[in-house]
VOLUM-675199 format. One line per 5 residues: number of its first residue (from 1); their letters; for each residue x, y, z of C-alpha. Coordinates in pm, 1 decimal. Layout:
BEGIN
NUM> a> X:Y:Z  ...
//
This chain:
BEGIN
1> mkngk> 214.0:-6701.6:10928.7  272.8:-7078.1:10984.6  567.3:-7265.6:11068.0  761.5:-6940.4:11095.0  727.2:-6870.1:10715.4
6> eespa> 535.1:-6568.9:10564.9  288.7:-6657.9:10279.8  300.0:-6496.5:9959.0  -14.3:-6281.1:9877.3  -246.6:-6400.2:9577.3
11> pssak> -194.8:-6186.3:9259.2  -499.8:-5940.9:9208.5  -718.2:-5960.0:8888.9  -613.1:-5603.7:8806.8  -260.3:-5690.8:8761.7
16> ifntp> -344.4:-5989.2:8564.5  -539.5:-5763.0:8302.7  -283.1:-5499.9:8288.3  -11.2:-5727.1:8226.0  24.2:-5749.5:7850.5
21> tplfn> 83.2:-6115.8:7692.4  268.3:-6206.9:7369.7  -60.3:-6347.2:7234.0  -250.2:-6043.9:7304.2  -3.9:-5809.2:7143.2
26> lmsyf> 6.7:-6029.8:6817.1  -362.1:-6014.1:6818.2  -362.2:-5620.4:6851.2  -110.1:-5596.5:6564.0  -327.6:-5808.5:6346.1
31> lffgl> -633.0:-5590.6:6407.2  -476.1:-5266.5:6336.3  -316.8:-5404.6:6014.3  -655.3:-5535.6:5883.5  -825.2:-5216.2:5973.8
36> glaig> -559.6:-5007.3:5778.6  -555.1:-5242.4:5477.6  -951.7:-5239.3:5444.6  -921.8:-4831.8:5468.2  -666.2:-4835.7:5206.9
41> liisf> -862.5:-5057.3:4962.7  -1162.3:-4856.9:5001.9  -994.8:-4521.5:4929.7  -799.1:-4681.1:4634.3  -1128.5:-4840.4:4479.8
46> slniq> -1296.6:-4472.6:4531.3  -1014.2:-4286.7:4350.2  -1006.4:-4525.2:4083.4  -1361.7:-4468.9:3997.2  -1316.6:-4095.3:4008.2
51> lkqff> -1029.3:-4086.9:3786.9  -1189.5:-4321.4:3520.9  -1490.3:-4073.2:3518.1  -1229.2:-3767.1:3450.7  -1035.0:-3940.6:3178.1
56> vptpd> -1247.9:-4197.6:3008.2  -1421.7:-4025.7:2713.4  -1798.4:-4001.5:2691.6  -1962.2:-4225.6:2417.2  -2014.0:-3922.1:2198.9
61> qttsp> -1633.4:-3854.0:2210.5  -1542.3:-4211.8:2136.4  -1781.4:-4232.4:1853.9  -1683.2:-3907.6:1681.3  -1344.1:-3927.5:1535.2
66> lpipi> -1123.5:-3605.1:1530.5  -1164.3:-3410.2:1203.9  -895.1:-3477.9:931.5  -796.7:-3134.9:787.8  -815.5:-3089.5:408.4
71> anetk> -532.0:-2944.4:237.8  -748.9:-2730.9:-33.9  -987.0:-2601.2:226.3  -985.6:-2240.0:287.2  -1149.8:-2049.4:560.3
76> kinri> -1338.9:-1736.4:471.3  -1241.4:-1444.7:722.3  -1422.0:-1099.1:673.8  -1115.8:-887.0:675.1  -1167.0:-502.2:713.0
81> glkey> -816.1:-389.9:644.1  -833.6:-43.8:472.9  -1201.6:-67.7:370.3  -1322.0:186.6:600.5  -1050.4:434.8:565.7
86> lkppk> -1058.6:408.5:166.1  -1431.8:445.1:142.9  -1553.5:774.2:-36.9  -1687.4:985.4:242.1  -2029.9:1159.8:204.2
91> vahdm> -2022.3:1497.4:65.3  -2300.0:1587.9:334.6  -2107.5:1643.2:667.5  -2118.6:1898.2:962.6  -1745.6:1981.2:975.7
96> tdeel> -1643.0:2333.0:996.1  -1413.9:2466.3:719.7  -1133.6:2470.3:979.0  -1189.2:2117.2:1060.5  -1251.9:2018.9:691.8
101> lwras> -925.1:2191.2:584.7  -729.8:1986.8:877.0  -866.4:1674.8:779.7  -804.6:1714.2:401.9  -442.7:1809.9:459.3
106> mvprv> -359.5:1495.0:604.4  -104.2:1320.8:366.9  34.7:961.1:395.7  428.5:968.0:419.6  479.5:620.2:278.3
111> ggfpf> 513.0:627.8:-114.6  262.7:401.1:-321.4  -49.3:248.9:-222.2  -86.8:-108.4:-63.6  -406.0:-163.0:-252.0
116> krvpk> -553.9:-154.8:-604.4  -652.9:199.3:-703.7  -820.9:353.1:-996.7  -736.0:714.0:-987.2  -1016.9:942.8:-1051.9
121> vaflf> -1099.5:1316.6:-1180.4  -1273.9:1542.4:-934.0  -1497.0:1786.8:-1122.7  -1550.4:2069.8:-896.5  -1876.5:2281.9:-983.3
126> ltrgp> -1901.8:2629.3:-848.1  -2248.4:2764.2:-913.9  -2503.1:3000.9:-811.0  -2791.6:2743.7:-822.6  -2885.9:2490.5:-1061.8
131> lplap> -2679.2:2332.2:-1360.8  -2879.3:2405.9:-1662.0  -2629.0:2234.1:-1904.6  -2668.1:1910.5:-1689.2  -2817.3:1693.9:-1957.7
136> fwelf> -2485.7:1754.1:-2180.1  -2277.7:1661.9:-1890.4  -2482.0:1354.4:-1814.3  -2392.5:1242.8:-2171.0  -2034.6:1315.9:-2106.7
141> fkghe> -2010.9:1105.3:-1785.1  -2228.9:812.5:-1888.1  -2034.6:483.7:-1883.1  -1735.4:613.4:-1702.3  -1858.0:535.8:-1347.0
146> grysi> -1554.9:479.1:-1103.8  -1295.7:732.9:-1302.4  -1463.2:1055.4:-1155.6  -1602.2:1226.7:-880.7  -1851.3:1536.3:-895.0
151> yvhsh> -1881.6:1816.1:-620.4  -2118.0:2104.4:-633.4  -2085.5:2428.6:-437.6  -2407.4:2622.7:-483.8  -2564.3:2911.5:-295.9
156> psfna> -2713.0:2784.3:50.3  -3065.2:2880.2:-32.4  -3058.1:2649.4:-357.4  -3314.5:2372.4:-325.8  -3090.7:2061.8:-407.2
161> tlvpq> -3394.8:1831.1:-392.9  -3493.3:1955.9:-747.9  -3200.8:1736.4:-873.9  -3352.1:1425.4:-1015.5  -3213.9:1107.3:-842.1
166> ssvfh> -3140.3:967.4:-1163.6  -2893.7:1240.1:-1220.8  -2499.4:1209.0:-1175.9  -2537.5:1551.0:-983.1  -2780.6:1417.9:-719.1
171> grrip> -2662.7:1432.7:-378.2  -2330.3:1573.5:-472.1  -2366.7:1932.3:-324.5  -2115.6:1994.4:-43.8  -2208.1:2219.4:253.1
176> skevq> -2170.8:2549.7:106.5  -2172.5:2938.5:184.4  -2267.6:3224.6:-3.0  -2027.8:3338.0:-277.7  -2030.0:3700.4:-405.8
181> wgkfn> -1857.8:3817.5:-743.2  -1536.2:3996.2:-663.5  -1522.1:3902.7:-301.1  -1267.1:3714.7:-109.5  -1513.1:3429.1:-41.9
186> mveae> -1479.9:3326.4:-385.5  -1138.9:3184.1:-317.1  -1277.5:3019.4:9.3  -1548.4:2834.0:-196.5  -1276.6:2710.3:-421.5
191> rrlla> -1068.1:2568.7:-116.8  -1372.9:2443.9:6.4  -1433.2:2228.3:-291.3  -1080.3:2114.6:-318.3  -1080.7:2013.9:41.5
196> nalld> -1391.2:1813.5:12.1  -1242.8:1625.4:-300.8  -919.7:1555.5:-118.7  -1097.9:1328.1:118.1  -1155.5:1071.6:-152.0
201> isnqr> -792.0:936.6:-158.9  -871.6:819.6:-532.9  -915.3:1156.8:-653.3  -577.7:1240.5:-836.3  -667.9:1549.4:-1071.5
206> fvlls> -907.8:1844.7:-974.6  -1066.9:2088.3:-1234.8  -1278.2:2388.5:-1137.2  -1580.9:2456.3:-1349.7  -1888.6:2643.6:-1363.3
211> escip> -2262.0:2609.6:-1458.2  -2167.5:2776.3:-1788.0  -1887.2:2546.1:-1877.5  -1886.2:2263.1:-2135.5  -1650.1:1961.7:-2222.9
216> lynfs> -1487.7:1995.9:-2556.9  -1394.9:1623.7:-2571.7  -1522.5:1296.0:-2476.2  -1449.0:1167.3:-2127.8  -1171.1:908.3:-2219.3
221> tiysy> -976.8:1200.2:-2396.4  -999.6:1438.1:-2110.9  -917.1:1173.9:-1858.1  -602.3:1050.9:-2048.0  -502.0:1412.6:-2101.8
226> lmgsk> -521.8:1503.5:-1735.3  -381.0:1172.6:-1600.1  -94.4:1190.6:-1851.4  16.3:1535.2:-1777.2  337.9:1607.6:-1585.2
231> ksfve> 204.0:1942.7:-1453.0  -86.3:2139.7:-1339.0  -272.3:2399.4:-1522.6  -283.1:2736.6:-1360.1  -275.7:3050.8:-1559.9
236> sydlp> -8.4:3284.0:-1412.0  152.0:3576.1:-1600.1  272.9:3933.4:-1519.6  46.6:4209.0:-1658.2  141.6:4568.8:-1628.5
241> gpvgr> -152.2:4825.7:-1613.4  -433.5:4894.9:-1392.6  -603.2:4542.9:-1426.7  -253.9:4370.4:-1350.8  -4.6:4543.3:-1157.2
246> grynp> -239.4:4820.2:-1064.1  -416.5:4592.3:-817.5  -107.0:4521.1:-605.9  -124.0:4650.9:-268.8  204.6:4746.6:-125.9
251> rmkpl> 87.8:4652.7:230.6  143.0:4285.8:128.8  524.8:4336.4:145.3  735.9:4206.0:254.1  575.7:3871.5:197.6
256> ikmeq> 463.9:3940.1:-167.4  653.5:4205.6:-367.3  531.4:4384.2:-675.9  763.0:4171.1:-912.9  616.3:3853.9:-781.2
261> wrkgs> 231.2:3963.2:-824.0  67.0:3780.4:-1082.0  -272.3:3752.0:-1288.3  -457.2:3459.4:-1429.3  -788.2:3275.8:-1490.3
266> qwfem> -990.2:3153.1:-1205.6  -1068.8:2800.5:-1387.6  -785.7:2578.3:-1292.1  -688.5:2219.1:-1322.9  -412.5:2055.6:-1080.7
271> drgla> -296.9:1757.2:-939.2  -329.2:1612.0:-589.3  -2.7:1735.9:-454.0  -63.4:2097.0:-564.9  -412.3:2076.3:-420.7
276> iqvis> -305.8:1981.6:-78.6  -49.8:2252.1:-72.6  -355.4:2516.0:-167.7  -561.7:2405.1:111.1  -283.1:2403.0:375.8
281> drkyf> -154.9:2734.2:285.0  -158.7:2936.1:591.4  105.1:3210.6:481.6  -16.6:3387.6:175.2  -405.5:3303.0:224.1
286> pvfqk> -436.1:3556.2:524.6  -220.8:3823.8:336.9  -474.5:3817.7:53.6  -766.9:3784.4:276.6  -669.1:4118.3:440.6
291> fctpp> -527.3:4330.9:149.0  -679.3:4204.2:-169.4  -1017.5:4390.4:-173.0  -1175.3:4574.0:-480.6  -1055.2:4685.7:-708.0
296> cyade> -808.4:4360.8:-644.4  -998.1:4054.6:-723.4  -872.6:3763.0:-517.4  -984.7:3486.7:-757.6  -767.4:3620.4:-1043.6
301> hylpt> -456.6:3683.6:-818.3  -428.6:3438.4:-520.9  -361.3:3120.7:-711.8  -141.4:3259.5:-988.4  65.6:3438.2:-734.6
306> lvsvk> 99.1:3146.6:-500.6  178.2:2901.1:-755.8  420.3:3130.6:-951.2  599.3:3200.7:-627.6  624.2:2855.8:-471.9
311> fwrrn> 538.8:2592.9:-738.5  619.6:2730.9:-1054.4  826.0:2431.4:-1167.4  518.7:2198.3:-1170.4  292.5:2429.9:-1346.0
316> snrsl> 220.1:2502.1:-1708.6  112.1:2859.7:-1687.0  -204.7:2812.9:-1878.6  -572.4:2718.1:-1816.8  -760.3:2428.7:-1984.8
321> twvdw> -1079.1:2624.9:-1981.1  -1141.5:2839.8:-2317.4  -1266.9:3185.3:-2224.3  -1351.2:3482.4:-2494.6  -1209.8:3800.7:-2348.4
326> shgga> -1179.9:3979.9:-2684.8  -1477.0:4225.7:-2634.0  -1305.5:4367.6:-2320.6  -1479.8:4449.8:-2017.8  -1525.3:4292.3:-1646.0
331> hparf> -1693.0:3964.3:-1786.6  -1600.5:3735.3:-2080.7  -1834.7:3694.7:-2389.5  -2148.2:3486.4:-2334.3  -2263.8:3233.7:-2619.1
336> wrvav> -2641.0:3211.6:-2709.9  -2820.4:2945.2:-2891.2  -2734.3:3047.3:-3251.5  -2360.6:3083.1:-3172.2  -2335.1:2702.5:-3116.8
341> tvdfl> -2230.1:2548.5:-3460.9  -2014.0:2259.3:-3561.0  -1753.3:2488.1:-3690.4  -1735.5:2691.4:-3378.3  -1700.5:2392.9:-3159.1
346> kklrn> -1414.8:2259.0:-3394.1  -1238.8:2589.7:-3368.6  -1244.3:2574.9:-2976.5  -1109.2:2210.2:-2989.7  -800.2:2264.6:-3228.9
351> gshch> -773.0:2640.6:-3301.0  -487.6:2698.5:-3066.7  -114.6:2634.1:-2997.2  25.4:2535.1:-2668.4  284.4:2270.3:-2507.6
356> yngks> 185.1:1962.9:-2349.2  466.3:1766.3:-2147.1  718.7:1957.6:-2341.7  594.9:1905.2:-2687.5  413.2:2136.1:-2910.8
361> sntcf> 17.1:2074.9:-2949.2  -279.7:2216.3:-3086.5  -482.7:2039.0:-2841.4  -500.8:2311.5:-2561.6  -852.1:2337.1:-2421.2
366> mfark> -1039.0:2083.2:-2262.3  -1339.1:2274.6:-2157.1  -1507.2:2622.4:-2256.8  -1733.6:2895.6:-2115.1  -1965.4:3081.6:-2104.4
371> flpna> -2242.1:2905.9:-2258.4  -2623.8:3011.4:-2173.2  -2881.9:2765.8:-2092.9  -3057.7:2837.3:-2429.8  -2773.4:2676.2:-2591.7
376> ldrll> -2836.9:2354.6:-2464.6  -3036.6:2205.3:-2726.3  -2789.5:2279.1:-2998.0  -2501.6:2149.3:-2789.1  -2695.0:1802.6:-2755.6
381> rfgpk> -2760.0:1816.4:-3130.4  -2396.7:1886.8:-3236.4  -2181.5:1793.9:-2944.3  -2203.7:1403.6:-2890.5  -2133.2:1320.7:-3226.4
386> lmkfn> -1849.2:1564.0:-3285.9  -1688.3:1490.8:-2928.5  -1772.0:1108.1:-3001.9  -1958.3:1072.9:-2664.0  -1969.7:688.9:-2579.2
//
């Protein structure tokens, strides 16, 4: 200290550098601002490129204009609809009788048909083996495809491969079981035929025939007769005596009384509604199965009694199949070759009297039996011209 005064120390370098100046602050602000602006420009440029790549169409898109819809252009769509359901099933199947009857008993509850439908006649042939009169039937069916169906129930041992592939009967045998004359399995076979035919929704009328049956008119006449009928044709009548009421079993009471017992021809024709009722019967069928044994023959009593009791309003009480019982006995008359004449066939066609849809008629029988195999040549000679086949 000089002259009594204390000297101020000199400022240190640390203090100089730690003390911010206005110029230094200003430069710092410009530096941070410039750095932020540069980073923002870089990010903005990068995003702009990516957005252009995402939204800008490719050259193919820019050069291919959008298709212009054409008003009259229709797109074909393979629609299935009801095709699979309506397709006629194959007659060869592995269903049991129980499964078959259950399947065939299904009925649409909605009236009418939501599709075009050509009603068909189902011809049900109950045979022992071959059809010796098949050539005559071939002429009958010729040219009428789509309006009929054929089902054949024959003995299981019959070799169906013997039927020519060109025949309308080829491949038409249903799964069959043995049938014995006078036994209840005859009725089971009839229901089996009906059930198989019911699987085709187009089958509207059902006629039972044998290998000895022939048609008495051409296909168009019989088709119109059946489709135009308001009733079914199941013969049913009360017959006193040993072959009628005498076959009644009192153990069928109380379900079936003596006064309800009926007899009739085995050879029926019925509409679809009645056919469904027959194959669905679980009330009368087991009673006949248990108590109708020889000398009771179920094929002559089951349907006549069932229809008479439950469905008599829709039945004409007559058969469409002419049979000659005038000689008596357990079997009807058989017709050999010499019996087949033009006059004989004319008599079968117009020699009776009946009612059809409430009106009197002499056209009563559409079919006839029993014609033996040796009658075929004369049937082929006289029948087609008389009956106007094709």
